[in-house]
N, CA, C and O atoms as CSV, one atom per row, in Angstrom:
chain,resi,resn,atom,element,x,y,z
A,1,UNK,N,N,0.828,-1.356,-0.068
A,1,UNK,CA,C,-0.038,0.110,0.072
A,1,UNK,C,C,0.780,1.091,-0.036
A,1,UNK,O,O,1.876,0.939,0.504
A,2,UNK,N,N,0.482,2.485,-0.814
A,2,UNK,CA,C,1.199,3.483,-0.729
A,2,UNK,C,C,0.293,4.913,-1.143
A,2,UNK,O,O,-0.792,4.901,-1.723
A,3,UNK,N,N,0.770,5.687,-0.851
A,3,UNK,CA,C,-0.149,6.972,-1.371
A,3,UNK,C,C,0.660,7.707,-2.709
A,3,UNK,O,O,1.889,7.770,-2.656
A,4,UNK,N,N,0.009,8.201,-3.783
A,4,UNK,CA,C,0.101,8.676,-4.954
A,4,UNK,C,C,-0.565,9.819,-5.163
A,4,UNK,O,O,-1.496,10.198,-4.452
A,5,UNK,N,N,-0.070,10.496,-6.265
A,5,UNK,CA,C,-0.900,12.323,-6.284
A,5,UNK,C,C,-1.805,11.609,-7.508
A,5,UNK,O,O,-1.443,10.647,-8.185
A,6,UNK,N,N,-2.881,12.222,-7.595
A,6,UNK,CA,C,-3.747,11.981,-8.854
A,6,UNK,C,C,-3.189,13.221,-9.814
A,6,UNK,O,O,-2.518,14.197,-9.477
A,7,UNK,N,N,-3.697,12.851,-11.126
A,7,UNK,CA,C,-3.923,11.445,-11.529
A,7,UNK,C,C,-2.921,11.040,-11.487
A,7,UNK,O,O,-1.872,11.662,-11.319
A,8,UNK,N,N,-3.163,9.312,-11.715
A,8,UNK,CA,C,-1.905,8.016,-11.465
A,8,UNK,C,C,-1.392,8.278,-13.024
A,8,UNK,O,O,-2.005,8.493,-14.071
A,9,UNK,N,N,0.339,8.134,-12.617
A,9,UNK,CA,C,1.057,7.865,-13.753
A,9,UNK,C,C,1.112,6.153,-14.356
A,9,UNK,O,O,0.614,5.200,-13.757
A,10,UNK,N,N,1.727,6.098,-15.460
A,10,UNK,CA,C,1.925,4.663,-15.801
A,10,UNK,C,C,2.480,3.638,-14.625
A,10,UNK,O,O,2.024,2.500,-14.511
A,11,UNK,N,N,3.457,4.137,-13.811
A,11,UNK,CA,C,4.219,3.393,-12.815
A,11,UNK,C,C,3.001,3.204,-11.657
A,11,UNK,O,O,3.002,2.447,-10.686
A,12,UNK,N,N,2.316,3.831,-11.949
A,12,UNK,CA,C,0.902,3.259,-10.755
A,12,UNK,C,C,-0.078,2.370,-11.318
A,12,UNK,O,O,-1.003,2.056,-10.569
A,13,UNK,N,N,-0.065,1.850,-12.605
A,13,UNK,CA,C,-1.192,1.002,-12.770
A,13,UNK,C,C,-1.181,-0.161,-12.552
A,13,UNK,O,O,-2.257,-0.676,-12.855
A,14,UNK,N,N,-0.413,-0.888,-12.133
A,14,UNK,CA,C,-0.557,-2.319,-11.533
A,14,UNK,C,C,-1.306,-2.493,-10.035
A,14,UNK,O,O,-1.520,-3.576,-9.491
A,15,UNK,N,N,-1.657,-1.156,-9.493
A,15,UNK,CA,C,-2.316,-1.532,-8.304
A,15,UNK,C,C,-3.820,-1.512,-8.322
A,15,UNK,O,O,-4.307,-0.556,-8.926
A,16,UNK,N,N,-4.846,-2.574,-7.656
A,16,UNK,CA,C,-5.809,-2.910,-8.182
A,16,UNK,C,C,-6.797,-2.171,-7.226
A,16,UNK,O,O,-7.984,-2.218,-7.546
A,17,UNK,N,N,-6.507,-1.600,-6.268
A,17,UNK,CA,C,-7.842,-0.471,-5.613
A,17,UNK,C,C,-7.041,0.754,-5.399
A,17,UNK,O,O,-5.987,0.757,-4.764
A,18,UNK,N,N,-7.473,1.594,-5.845
A,18,UNK,CA,C,-7.371,3.547,-5.638
A,18,UNK,C,C,-8.292,3.918,-5.289
A,18,UNK,O,O,-9.329,3.924,-5.952
A,19,UNK,N,N,-8.158,4.354,-4.084
A,19,UNK,CA,C,-9.208,4.970,-3.479
A,19,UNK,C,C,-8.764,6.111,-2.861
A,19,UNK,O,O,-8.002,6.190,-1.897
A,20,UNK,N,N,-9.524,7.373,-3.752
A,20,UNK,CA,C,-8.994,9.076,-4.143
A,20,UNK,C,C,-9.015,9.563,-2.635
A,20,UNK,O,O,-10.020,8.997,-2.206
A,21,UNK,N,N,-8.475,10.294,-1.586
A,21,UNK,CA,C,-8.436,10.833,-0.474
A,21,UNK,C,C,-9.248,12.073,-0.521
A,21,UNK,O,O,-10.227,12.154,0.221
A,22,UNK,N,N,-8.966,12.971,-1.256
A,22,UNK,CA,C,-9.909,14.353,-1.277
A,22,UNK,C,C,-8.822,15.345,-1.289
A,22,UNK,O,O,-9.072,16.510,-1.597
A,23,UNK,N,N,-7.677,14.981,-0.986
A,23,UNK,CA,C,-6.834,16.185,-0.991
A,23,UNK,C,C,-5.526,16.177,-2.686
A,23,UNK,O,O,-4.298,16.270,-2.715
A,24,UNK,N,N,-6.390,16.049,-3.656
A,24,UNK,CA,C,-5.505,15.202,-4.471
A,24,UNK,C,C,-4.513,14.137,-4.582
A,24,UNK,O,O,-3.721,14.111,-5.524
A,25,UNK,N,N,-4.524,13.266,-3.668
A,25,UNK,CA,C,-3.508,11.860,-3.731
A,25,UNK,C,C,-4.932,10.818,-3.242
A,25,UNK,O,O,-6.133,10.938,-3.001
A,26,UNK,N,N,-4.002,9.901,-3.286
A,26,UNK,CA,C,-5.229,8.319,-2.965
A,26,UNK,C,C,-4.542,7.508,-2.846
A,26,UNK,O,O,-3.548,7.415,-3.565
A,27,UNK,N,N,-4.839,6.610,-1.868
A,27,UNK,CA,C,-4.226,5.241,-1.483
A,27,UNK,C,C,-4.194,4.217,-2.396
A,27,UNK,O,O,-5.312,3.886,-2.790
A,28,UNK,N,N,-3.331,3.653,-2.826
A,28,UNK,CA,C,-3.465,2.454,-3.484
A,28,UNK,C,C,-2.805,1.289,-2.567
A,28,UNK,O,O,-1.950,1.332,-1.682
A,29,UNK,N,N,-3.650,0.097,-3.214
A,29,UNK,CA,C,-3.606,-1.187,-2.630
A,29,UNK,C,C,-3.436,-1.968,-3.766
A,29,UNK,O,O,-4.194,-1.774,-4.715
A,30,UNK,N,N,-2.241,-3.141,-3.858
A,30,UNK,CA,C,-1.979,-4.247,-4.502
A,30,UNK,C,C,-2.651,-5.519,-4.102
A,30,UNK,O,O,-3.161,-5.929,-3.059
A,31,UNK,N,N,-2.496,-5.931,-5.137
A,31,UNK,CA,C,-3.035,-7.538,-4.705
A,31,UNK,C,C,-1.818,-7.753,-3.516
A,31,UNK,O,O,-0.640,-7.403,-3.440
A,32,UNK,N,N,-2.812,-8.570,-2.571
A,32,UNK,CA,C,-2.312,-9.415,-1.121
A,32,UNK,C,C,-2.192,-7.861,-0.173
A,32,UNK,O,O,-1.849,-7.996,1.001
A,33,UNK,N,N,-2.368,-6.961,-0.494
A,33,UNK,CA,C,-2.390,-5.930,0.547
A,33,UNK,C,C,-3.634,-6.269,1.991
A,33,UNK,O,O,-4.751,-6.724,1.743
A,34,UNK,N,N,-3.315,-6.048,2.994
A,34,UNK,CA,C,-4.648,-6.031,3.946
A,34,UNK,C,C,-5.338,-4.907,3.665
A,34,UNK,O,O,-4.622,-3.907,3.702
A,35,UNK,N,N,-6.560,-4.689,3.377
A,35,UNK,CA,C,-7.502,-3.973,3.368
A,35,UNK,C,C,-7.947,-3.461,4.779
A,35,UNK,O,O,-8.143,-4.340,5.618
A,36,UNK,N,N,-8.147,-2.066,5.179
A,36,UNK,CA,C,-9.034,-1.681,6.013
A,36,UNK,C,C,-9.964,-2.281,6.109
A,36,UNK,O,O,-10.454,-2.693,5.058
A,37,UNK,N,N,-10.813,-2.694,7.725
A,37,UNK,CA,C,-11.867,-3.243,8.056
A,37,UNK,C,C,-13.265,-2.442,7.324
A,37,UNK,O,O,-14.347,-2.885,6.939
A,38,UNK,N,N,-12.644,-1.002,7.341
A,38,UNK,CA,C,-14.082,-0.464,6.826
A,38,UNK,C,C,-14.263,-0.619,5.461
A,38,UNK,O,O,-15.241,-0.163,4.869
A,39,UNK,N,N,-13.253,-1.318,4.866
A,39,UNK,CA,C,-13.416,-1.665,3.272
A,39,UNK,C,C,-13.996,-2.949,3.055
A,39,UNK,O,O,-14.535,-3.232,1.985
A,40,UNK,N,N,-13.928,-3.600,3.845
A,40,UNK,CA,C,-14.048,-5.128,3.503
A,40,UNK,C,C,-15.600,-5.828,3.545
A,40,UNK,O,O,-16.082,-6.241,4.599
A,41,UNK,N,N,-16.245,-5.891,2.350
A,41,UNK,CA,C,-18.016,-5.572,2.343
A,41,UNK,C,C,-18.515,-6.634,3.388
A,41,UNK,O,O,-17.937,-7.717,3.289
A,42,UNK,N,N,-19.404,-6.548,4.300
A,42,UNK,CA,C,-20.209,-7.458,4.409
A,42,UNK,C,C,-20.974,-8.946,3.269
A,42,UNK,O,O,-21.121,-8.933,2.046
A,43,UNK,N,N,-21.240,-9.811,4.038
A,43,UNK,CA,C,-21.604,-10.804,3.115
A,43,UNK,C,C,-23.138,-10.355,2.344
A,43,UNK,O,O,-24.200,-10.328,2.965
A,44,UNK,N,N,-23.052,-10.148,1.438
A,44,UNK,CA,C,-24.597,-9.565,0.891
A,44,UNK,C,C,-25.595,-10.902,0.653
A,44,UNK,O,O,-25.214,-12.070,0.734
A,45,UNK,N,N,-26.540,-10.594,0.436
A,45,UNK,CA,C,-27.438,-11.637,0.279
A,45,UNK,C,C,-27.572,-11.529,-1.486
A,45,UNK,O,O,-28.288,-12.314,-2.106
A,46,UNK,N,N,-26.864,-10.565,-2.087
A,46,UNK,CA,C,-27.153,-10.701,-3.451
A,46,UNK,C,C,-25.727,-10.517,-4.266
A,46,UNK,O,O,-25.265,-9.386,-4.416
A,47,UNK,N,N,-25.252,-11.337,-4.629
A,47,UNK,CA,C,-23.829,-11.456,-4.831
A,47,UNK,C,C,-23.448,-10.606,-6.147
A,47,UNK,O,O,-22.289,-10.196,-6.209
A,48,UNK,N,N,-24.362,-10.300,-7.240
A,48,UNK,CA,C,-24.008,-9.766,-8.160
A,48,UNK,C,C,-25.473,-9.214,-8.607
A,48,UNK,O,O,-26.482,-9.623,-8.033
A,49,UNK,N,N,-25.544,-8.075,-9.872
A,49,UNK,CA,C,-26.315,-7.747,-10.500
A,49,UNK,C,C,-25.574,-7.006,-11.739
A,49,UNK,O,O,-24.360,-6.830,-11.844
A,50,UNK,N,N,-26.484,-6.654,-12.563
A,50,UNK,CA,C,-26.089,-6.215,-13.990
A,50,UNK,C,C,-25.456,-4.861,-14.004
A,50,UNK,O,O,-25.555,-4.343,-12.892
A,51,UNK,N,N,-24.921,-4.206,-14.762
A,51,UNK,CA,C,-24.598,-2.863,-14.955
A,51,UNK,C,C,-25.459,-2.282,-15.339
A,51,UNK,O,O,-25.047,-1.130,-15.474
A,52,UNK,N,N,-26.843,-2.362,-15.729
A,52,UNK,CA,C,-27.774,-1.721,-16.135
A,52,UNK,C,C,-28.530,-1.456,-14.149
A,52,UNK,O,O,-28.668,-0.483,-13.408
A,53,UNK,N,N,-28.815,-2.945,-14.049
A,53,UNK,CA,C,-28.629,-2.541,-12.603
A,53,UNK,C,C,-28.295,-2.013,-11.441
A,53,UNK,O,O,-28.928,-1.705,-10.431
A,54,UNK,N,N,-27.175,-1.962,-11.765
A,54,UNK,CA,C,-26.254,-1.122,-10.681
A,54,UNK,C,C,-27.026,0.387,-10.778
A,54,UNK,O,O,-27.865,0.975,-10.096
A,55,UNK,N,N,-26.256,0.679,-12.025
A,55,UNK,CA,C,-26.373,2.278,-12.656
A,55,UNK,C,C,-28.156,2.755,-12.252
A,55,UNK,O,O,-28.371,3.644,-11.428
A,56,UNK,N,N,-29.063,2.172,-12.816
A,56,UNK,CA,C,-30.602,2.270,-12.030
A,56,UNK,C,C,-30.582,2.705,-10.724
A,56,UNK,O,O,-30.903,3.839,-10.368
A,57,UNK,N,N,-30.075,1.500,-9.753
A,57,UNK,CA,C,-30.005,1.819,-8.490
A,57,UNK,C,C,-29.544,2.825,-8.025
A,57,UNK,O,O,-30.280,3.503,-7.308
A,58,UNK,N,N,-28.057,3.295,-8.297
A,58,UNK,CA,C,-27.415,4.357,-8.122
A,58,UNK,C,C,-28.007,5.797,-7.919
A,58,UNK,O,O,-27.949,6.633,-7.016
A,59,UNK,N,N,-28.656,5.714,-9.264
A,59,UNK,CA,C,-29.523,6.826,-9.702
A,59,UNK,C,C,-30.677,7.081,-8.503
A,59,UNK,O,O,-30.938,8.150,-7.951
A,60,UNK,N,N,-31.135,6.084,-8.331
A,60,UNK,CA,C,-32.308,6.271,-7.186
A,60,UNK,C,C,-31.790,6.570,-6.166
A,60,UNK,O,O,-32.380,7.386,-5.458
A,61,UNK,N,N,-30.500,6.018,-5.720
A,61,UNK,CA,C,-30.131,5.978,-4.263
A,61,UNK,C,C,-29.527,7.466,-4.072
A,61,UNK,O,O,-29.092,7.864,-2.991
A,62,UNK,N,N,-29.557,8.274,-5.307
A,62,UNK,CA,C,-28.603,9.600,-5.344
A,62,UNK,C,C,-27.103,9.395,-5.353
A,62,UNK,O,O,-26.275,10.290,-5.187
A,63,UNK,N,N,-26.840,8.076,-5.573
A,63,UNK,CA,C,-24.639,8.225,-5.430
A,63,UNK,C,C,-24.513,8.119,-6.805
A,63,UNK,O,O,-23.335,7.805,-6.982
A,64,UNK,N,N,-25.173,8.223,-8.083
A,64,UNK,CA,C,-24.535,8.056,-9.380
A,64,UNK,C,C,-23.530,8.877,-9.938
A,64,UNK,O,O,-22.610,8.560,-10.692
A,65,UNK,N,N,-23.841,10.009,-9.449
A,65,UNK,CA,C,-22.816,11.169,-9.577
A,65,UNK,C,C,-21.540,11.042,-8.928
A,65,UNK,O,O,-20.561,11.160,-9.665
A,66,UNK,N,N,-21.351,10.838,-7.761
A,66,UNK,CA,C,-20.400,10.298,-7.012
A,66,UNK,C,C,-19.495,9.034,-6.959
A,66,UNK,O,O,-18.596,9.063,-6.118
A,67,UNK,N,N,-19.591,8.111,-7.612
A,67,UNK,CA,C,-19.344,7.139,-8.492
A,67,UNK,C,C,-18.758,7.317,-9.683
A,67,UNK,O,O,-17.678,6.882,-10.082
A,68,UNK,N,N,-19.497,7.944,-10.182
A,68,UNK,CA,C,-19.179,8.522,-12.084
A,68,UNK,C,C,-17.826,9.017,-11.699
A,68,UNK,O,O,-16.782,8.616,-12.214
A,69,UNK,N,N,-17.926,10.049,-10.617
A,69,UNK,CA,C,-16.580,11.153,-10.231
A,69,UNK,C,C,-15.403,10.640,-9.855
A,69,UNK,O,O,-14.304,11.152,-10.066
A,70,UNK,N,N,-15.597,9.738,-9.357
A,70,UNK,CA,C,-14.820,8.788,-8.698
A,70,UNK,C,C,-13.833,7.817,-9.463
A,70,UNK,O,O,-12.643,7.555,-9.294
A,71,UNK,N,N,-14.898,7.328,-10.481
A,71,UNK,CA,C,-14.457,6.359,-11.757
A,71,UNK,C,C,-13.622,7.431,-12.507
A,71,UNK,O,O,-12.438,7.109,-12.609
A,72,UNK,N,N,-13.892,8.420,-12.961
A,72,UNK,CA,C,-13.348,9.512,-13.991
A,72,UNK,C,C,-12.247,9.848,-13.192
A,72,UNK,O,O,-11.430,10.261,-14.014
A,73,UNK,N,N,-11.733,9.918,-12.074
A,73,UNK,CA,C,-10.805,10.468,-11.765
A,73,UNK,C,C,-9.522,9.346,-11.566
A,73,UNK,O,O,-8.319,9.584,-11.457
A,74,UNK,N,N,-10.234,8.051,-11.559
A,74,UNK,CA,C,-9.539,6.831,-11.152
A,74,UNK,C,C,-8.791,6.152,-12.213
A,74,UNK,O,O,-9.073,6.575,-13.335
A,75,UNK,N,N,-7.774,5.067,-12.168
A,75,UNK,CA,C,-6.864,4.419,-13.111
A,75,UNK,C,C,-7.904,4.040,-14.381
A,75,UNK,O,O,-9.123,3.873,-14.363
A,76,UNK,N,N,-6.987,3.973,-15.432
A,76,UNK,CA,C,-7.851,3.107,-16.565
A,76,UNK,C,C,-8.125,1.992,-16.057
A,76,UNK,O,O,-9.186,1.680,-16.597
A,77,UNK,N,N,-7.707,0.824,-15.034
A,77,UNK,CA,C,-8.096,-0.524,-15.062
A,77,UNK,C,C,-9.485,0.191,-14.311
A,77,UNK,O,O,-10.528,-0.327,-14.711
A,78,UNK,N,N,-9.614,0.939,-13.617
A,78,UNK,CA,C,-10.965,1.101,-12.553
A,78,UNK,C,C,-11.917,1.905,-13.722
A,78,UNK,O,O,-13.119,2.128,-13.583
A,79,UNK,N,N,-11.271,2.205,-14.652
A,79,UNK,CA,C,-12.604,2.841,-16.172
A,79,UNK,C,C,-12.752,2.017,-16.721
A,79,UNK,O,O,-13.830,2.065,-17.313
A,80,UNK,N,N,-11.987,0.815,-16.959
A,80,UNK,CA,C,-12.523,-0.328,-17.801
A,80,UNK,C,C,-13.117,-1.186,-17.125
A,80,UNK,O,O,-13.764,-1.989,-17.798
A,81,UNK,N,N,-13.146,-1.345,-15.831
A,81,UNK,CA,C,-13.563,-1.951,-14.808
A,81,UNK,C,C,-15.258,-1.640,-14.678
A,81,UNK,O,O,-15.962,-2.617,-14.425
A,82,UNK,N,N,-15.686,-0.777,-14.785
A,82,UNK,CA,C,-16.427,0.350,-14.720
A,82,UNK,C,C,-17.860,0.098,-15.784
A,82,UNK,O,O,-19.072,-0.121,-15.773
A,83,UNK,N,N,-16.749,0.303,-16.607
A,83,UNK,CA,C,-17.364,0.663,-18.397
A,83,UNK,C,C,-17.725,-0.789,-18.883
A,83,UNK,O,O,-18.717,-0.964,-19.591
A,84,UNK,N,N,-16.990,-1.727,-18.535
A,84,UNK,CA,C,-17.036,-3.006,-19.436
A,84,UNK,C,C,-17.489,-4.477,-18.392
A,84,UNK,O,O,-17.610,-5.682,-18.615
A,85,UNK,N,N,-17.610,-3.767,-17.430
A,85,UNK,CA,C,-18.252,-5.183,-16.409
A,85,UNK,C,C,-19.443,-5.465,-16.882
A,85,UNK,O,O,-20.169,-4.502,-17.128
A,86,UNK,N,N,-19.972,-6.860,-17.139
A,86,UNK,CA,C,-21.196,-6.891,-17.151
A,86,UNK,C,C,-21.994,-7.314,-16.002
A,86,UNK,O,O,-23.209,-7.114,-15.992
A,87,UNK,N,N,-21.471,-7.807,-15.166
A,87,UNK,CA,C,-21.936,-7.840,-13.819
A,87,UNK,C,C,-21.090,-7.305,-12.868
A,87,UNK,O,O,-19.952,-7.752,-12.719
A,88,UNK,N,N,-21.594,-6.258,-12.112
A,88,UNK,CA,C,-20.859,-5.655,-10.663
A,88,UNK,C,C,-21.373,-6.796,-9.661
A,88,UNK,O,O,-22.509,-7.253,-9.529
A,89,UNK,N,N,-20.082,-7.137,-8.943
A,89,UNK,CA,C,-20.267,-7.978,-7.940
A,89,UNK,C,C,-20.224,-7.500,-6.472
A,89,UNK,O,O,-19.146,-6.979,-6.187
A,90,UNK,N,N,-21.085,-7.544,-5.516
A,90,UNK,CA,C,-20.777,-6.644,-4.564
A,90,UNK,C,C,-19.435,-7.119,-3.751
A,90,UNK,O,O,-18.957,-6.292,-2.974
A,91,UNK,N,N,-18.768,-8.448,-3.880
A,91,UNK,CA,C,-17.724,-8.278,-2.732
A,91,UNK,C,C,-16.374,-8.258,-3.331
A,91,UNK,O,O,-15.301,-8.707,-2.928
A,92,UNK,N,N,-16.801,-7.446,-4.690
A,92,UNK,CA,C,-15.095,-7.328,-5.508
A,92,UNK,C,C,-14.269,-5.871,-4.559
A,92,UNK,O,O,-14.717,-4.755,-4.300
A,93,UNK,N,N,-13.084,-6.433,-4.274
A,93,UNK,CA,C,-12.272,-5.056,-4.248
A,93,UNK,C,C,-12.583,-3.817,-4.386
A,93,UNK,O,O,-12.568,-2.970,-3.492
A,94,UNK,N,N,-13.000,-3.600,-5.989
A,94,UNK,CA,C,-13.517,-2.149,-6.638
A,94,UNK,C,C,-14.530,-1.951,-5.806
A,94,UNK,O,O,-14.440,-0.814,-5.342
A,95,UNK,N,N,-15.394,-2.487,-5.424
A,95,UNK,CA,C,-16.885,-2.206,-5.162
A,95,UNK,C,C,-16.195,-1.671,-3.689
A,95,UNK,O,O,-16.121,-0.449,-3.561
A,96,UNK,N,N,-15.672,-2.550,-2.544
A,96,UNK,CA,C,-15.531,-1.710,-1.084
A,96,UNK,C,C,-14.304,-0.363,-1.405
A,96,UNK,O,O,-14.471,0.567,-0.616
A,97,UNK,N,N,-13.279,-0.163,-2.292
A,97,UNK,CA,C,-12.831,0.989,-2.707
A,97,UNK,C,C,-13.410,2.153,-2.931
A,97,UNK,O,O,-13.011,3.266,-2.588
A,98,UNK,N,N,-14.931,1.696,-3.865
A,98,UNK,CA,C,-15.622,3.111,-3.888
A,98,UNK,C,C,-16.593,3.169,-2.908
A,98,UNK,O,O,-17.193,4.244,-2.914
A,99,UNK,N,N,-16.974,2.333,-2.018
A,99,UNK,CA,C,-17.874,2.731,-0.766
A,99,UNK,C,C,-17.342,3.509,-0.132
A,99,UNK,O,O,-17.930,4.432,0.432
A,100,UNK,N,N,-15.967,3.281,-0.080
A,100,UNK,CA,C,-15.059,4.144,1.148
A,100,UNK,C,C,-14.793,5.352,-0.119
A,100,UNK,O,O,-14.951,6.463,0.386
A,101,UNK,N,N,-14.560,5.416,-1.092
A,101,UNK,CA,C,-14.173,6.875,-1.859
A,101,UNK,C,C,-15.405,7.646,-1.615
A,101,UNK,O,O,-15.322,8.737,-1.050
A,102,UNK,N,N,-16.832,7.048,-2.091
A,102,UNK,CA,C,-17.700,7.975,-1.921
A,102,UNK,C,C,-18.549,8.099,-0.489
A,102,UNK,O,O,-19.730,8.418,-0.353
A,103,UNK,N,N,-17.758,7.812,0.342
A,103,UNK,CA,C,-18.234,7.889,1.992
A,103,UNK,C,C,-19.165,7.447,1.925
A,103,UNK,O,O,-19.940,8.312,2.332
A,104,UNK,N,N,-19.930,6.254,1.558
A,104,UNK,CA,C,-21.203,5.635,1.802
A,104,UNK,C,C,-20.289,4.507,3.327
A,104,UNK,O,O,-19.211,4.530,3.920
A,105,UNK,N,N,-21.510,3.703,3.348
A,105,UNK,CA,C,-21.204,2.345,4.357
A,105,UNK,C,C,-21.667,1.413,3.840
A,105,UNK,O,O,-22.588,1.570,3.037
A,106,UNK,N,N,-21.230,0.297,4.104
A,106,UNK,CA,C,-21.262,-0.989,3.330
A,106,UNK,C,C,-23.048,-1.252,3.722
A,106,UNK,O,O,-23.538,-2.186,3.088
A,107,UNK,N,N,-23.619,-0.816,4.297
A,107,UNK,CA,C,-24.967,-1.128,4.640
A,107,UNK,C,C,-25.697,-0.425,3.490
A,107,UNK,O,O,-26.730,-0.840,2.964
A,108,UNK,N,N,-24.944,0.836,3.122
A,108,UNK,CA,C,-26.229,1.422,1.944
A,108,UNK,C,C,-25.768,1.025,0.716
A,108,UNK,O,O,-26.532,1.150,-0.241
A,109,UNK,N,N,-24.091,0.330,0.463
A,109,UNK,CA,C,-24.084,-0.385,-0.518
A,109,UNK,C,C,-25.196,-1.563,-0.917
A,109,UNK,O,O,-25.974,-1.672,-1.864
A,110,UNK,N,N,-24.848,-2.576,0.498
A,110,UNK,CA,C,-26.099,-3.907,0.485
A,110,UNK,C,C,-27.376,-3.146,0.063
A,110,UNK,O,O,-27.988,-3.734,-0.830
A,111,UNK,N,N,-27.894,-2.072,0.447
A,111,UNK,CA,C,-29.242,-1.747,0.143
A,111,UNK,C,C,-28.759,-1.198,-1.547
A,111,UNK,O,O,-29.835,-1.162,-2.144
A,112,UNK,N,N,-28.097,-0.945,-2.133
A,112,UNK,CA,C,-28.474,-0.538,-3.279
A,112,UNK,C,C,-28.655,-1.784,-4.454
A,112,UNK,O,O,-29.329,-1.824,-5.483
A,113,UNK,N,N,-27.636,-2.883,-3.743
A,113,UNK,CA,C,-27.498,-4.031,-4.339
A,113,UNK,C,C,-29.017,-4.670,-4.362
A,113,UNK,O,O,-29.493,-5.143,-5.395
A,114,UNK,N,N,-29.748,-4.631,-3.065
A,114,UNK,CA,C,-31.190,-5.104,-3.310
A,114,UNK,C,C,-31.965,-4.157,-4.095
A,114,UNK,O,O,-32.786,-4.615,-4.890
A,115,UNK,N,N,-31.850,-3.172,-4.006
A,115,UNK,CA,C,-32.730,-1.963,-4.926
A,115,UNK,C,C,-32.554,-2.816,-6.670
A,115,UNK,O,O,-33.436,-3.176,-7.450
A,116,UNK,N,N,-31.208,-2.891,-6.763
A,116,UNK,CA,C,-30.835,-3.166,-7.933
A,116,UNK,C,C,-31.323,-4.214,-8.498
A,116,UNK,O,O,-31.838,-4.210,-9.617
A,117,UNK,N,N,-31.205,-5.142,-7.808
A,117,UNK,CA,C,-31.677,-6.805,-7.946
A,117,UNK,C,C,-33.435,-6.576,-8.476
A,117,UNK,O,O,-33.883,-7.233,-9.415
A,118,UNK,N,N,-34.115,-5.760,-7.864
A,118,UNK,CA,C,-35.693,-5.481,-8.240
A,118,UNK,C,C,-35.991,-4.956,-9.283
A,118,UNK,O,O,-37.126,-5.097,-9.739
A,119,UNK,N,N,-34.996,-4.187,-9.946
A,119,UNK,CA,C,-35.040,-3.379,-10.907
A,119,UNK,C,C,-34.586,-4.323,-12.453
A,119,UNK,O,O,-34.557,-3.748,-13.541
């Protein structure tokens, strides 16, 4: 784990989770790094929802703009994951990082998944 200045350089691309801090920097986590407890998702009853379902649920929850801004500020790997994933898995490390980055709680994320599953 280390801190980097945003936007990230090509040297920062191997990192799998990028959490913007808000001061123009970000915490980068590599595969194998221990995530803080606040970033570890609780086991959801709904494991995955479609890209359409997550976007519609985020719209209804008022969180879509925050997610889109965080994705836009993130590294290419994050942008590709968000743009091209067919399903978004609740337990994915990128989801845990996004929850922390937008200041949401794991419980709010679980509710977005429940909402999305019904759309």
